[in-house]
N, C-alpha and C positions, 0 to 999 in steps of 0.2 A: 504494500500500500504506500509506504514512504517512497519507494522507488518510482512508482507511478506518479505521485505528487511532484517529486523533483523533476521528473521528465516533462510533465505537463508545464511546470513553471518555466523550465528552460526553453521549451518550444515557444511558449508565449513571449518570453522576453526577447528571444532571438528574432522572432518574426514581427513583433508588434510595431516596429518603426519603419518598415519597408515603404509604406505608402502614407505614413502619418502626416507628412507635410502637405499633401495634395488631396486628401480624401477624408470623408467623414467616417470611414470604416477603421476600426481598431481591432487589435487582437490577432489571433492566428489567421484570420481571413485575409490579412494583408500580405501573407507569404505568397510567393509564386507557386504555381502548381508543381514546378520542379522541386522547390524546397519541401513542399508537402510530400512528394514522392520519395525524396531522400529520407525524410522522417519516417515514412511508411516502411522503407527498406530496413531501417534500424530497428523499428519496433512497430509492427502493423497495429497491434492492439492499442498501444499508447497513442500513436498518431491518430487513429480513428476515434478514440475516446475524446481527444482534444478537438480535432478538426470537425468531426461530424456533429458533436455537441454544439460547437460554435455555429456551424451551418444551420442547425435547427433553430437556435436562438436568433440568428440573423434573419432567417426567413420569417419567423414569428413576428419579429419587430418590423420587418418590411411590410408584412401583411397588415399589422395593426396601424402602421403609418398610412397605408393606402385607405383603410377603412376610416381612419380619422379624417382624411381629406374628402370623404364622401364617395370614394370609389367602391361601389358595391359589386363590381365585376372581378372580384379577387379570386384567387385559386384555392382549391380545397387541399390544405396541407396534409390532411390525413388520408388522401386518396392512394398514396403509395407508402410502402413500408420503409423503415430506416435502411434496410438492406438494399432496396431499390435505389434509394437516394445515394447511398455509398457507391453502388455499382455505376450509377450515372456520373457521379463526380469523379470516380477513378478513371472512367473512360474519357471524360472531358479533359482531365489533367494530363492523361497520357498523350492526348492529341495537341495540347496547348501548354507546354511546360513553362513558357515565359509569362503567361497570363496570371493575374492574381487569383488566388483561391476563391475569393468572394464571387468572381464571375462564374465559377463552376457552380456555386450554390444558386446564383440567379438563373443560370442555364437550366438547372434542374427545375426551378420554380416554373419556368415557362412550359415544361412538359406536363404539368399538373392540369387536371380538368378544372373548369370553372366551378366555383362554389355554388351550390344550389341556393336559390333565393328563398 
């Protein structure tokens, strides 16, 4: 448990400043997909615990932001499993190693069906 916590903290600290100067996104999502892939190679369980949890929180916040602005045509976040999200993000990152991780999460969001009114 301590090892997981230390790994998570290190990942967050190393990656949190990559886009901090030009973006409203903070945390592991600012890492590039290539940096995520390197973390995944070192410890897939730790990397996914950090990055996929971050992606779920990011997408939840994204959706709440859209709802707050009156956008009722949001996506159904529970339409796909966490495993499907991870598979999609892995594929996106494999194809786009230089793009920031948060774009992989947004790409997944676009694959979700619309929320039922």
